[in-house]
N, C-alpha and C positions, 0 to 999 in steps of 0.2 A: 195137175199141170204144174210144172216147175214155176217158181217165182224168182224174179231177178231184180236187183238194184243196179241201175245204170247211173254212173257218174258222168256228167257232161259239162263241158266248158263252152261259154259263149263269148269270151273276150269282153269287149267294152259295149256289148249290146245294151240297148235301152228298152224301156217298157213296151214301146210300140213294136220293136223287133221281137220281143218275147211273145207278144200276142200273135204276131204273124207266124212265128215258128211253131207255137203251140197249136194253132189252127191247122197248119199244114201237117203237123205230126198226127193229129187226130184223123184228118181226112185220109192221109196215106195209109194209116193203120186200117181204117174201115174199108177203103177201096181195094188195097193191095195185100193186106196181111190180116184177114179176118180171124186167123187163128191166134193172134196176140191181143191182149187186153191191157190198156193203160189204166192202172189203178189210181195212182195219184203221184204228185211230185212235190218236192220241197225246193224252192228257189232261194238261193243265198247269194250274197255278194260281199266282196271285200276290195281292197286296193287293186287286186289283179283282174277283177271283172266279175261276171256273173257265172254261177254254176247252178246245176240242178241235180237232184238225186231223185230218180224216177223209178217207181215200182211197176213192173209189168209181169203179167202171166204170159208165158211163151213156151212152145214145145222145145225150143233150143235157143242157144245164144246167137247162132248164125242168123236167124230170122230177125233178131233185134238189131244186129249190126247192119243187115241189108236195109231195114227200115230207116235207120239213122242216116245211112248214106244217101238215100232218096230224099229225106227231109232236108239235109244239108244245113249250112250256116252254124254248125257247132262241131265240136270234137268229142267223141266218146273217150273218156279217160280210162274207165274201167267198168267191167260188168261183173257183178258178184252174184253167185247163186245164193238165194236166201234160205238159210237152214231152218229158220223158225222166227217166231215173234214172241216177245215178252212185254209185260207191262208191270208197273209197281204192284198191282193186285196179285201177281203171280208169286210174290215173295212175302213171307211172314217175318215179323220182327224177331 
């Protein structure tokens, strides 16, 4: 199954907003998109607001975009197809 990295923007959302959006995202995926799997997310913030970088398994990008539209309260900035993963252990000195 292809894996994707989704970059999302939440503007000036606060922690309570993120809890609500995360719960809704999980519920919508389970109820309406059983073919996608939310693996994990990194949530970051700066002066422009909150962003997340979420890793999903999905048959295609379109299902991820439809899921995001239903969840709402954020903008998908970009969806990247993950070509692979590396860690420091993969490299020798």
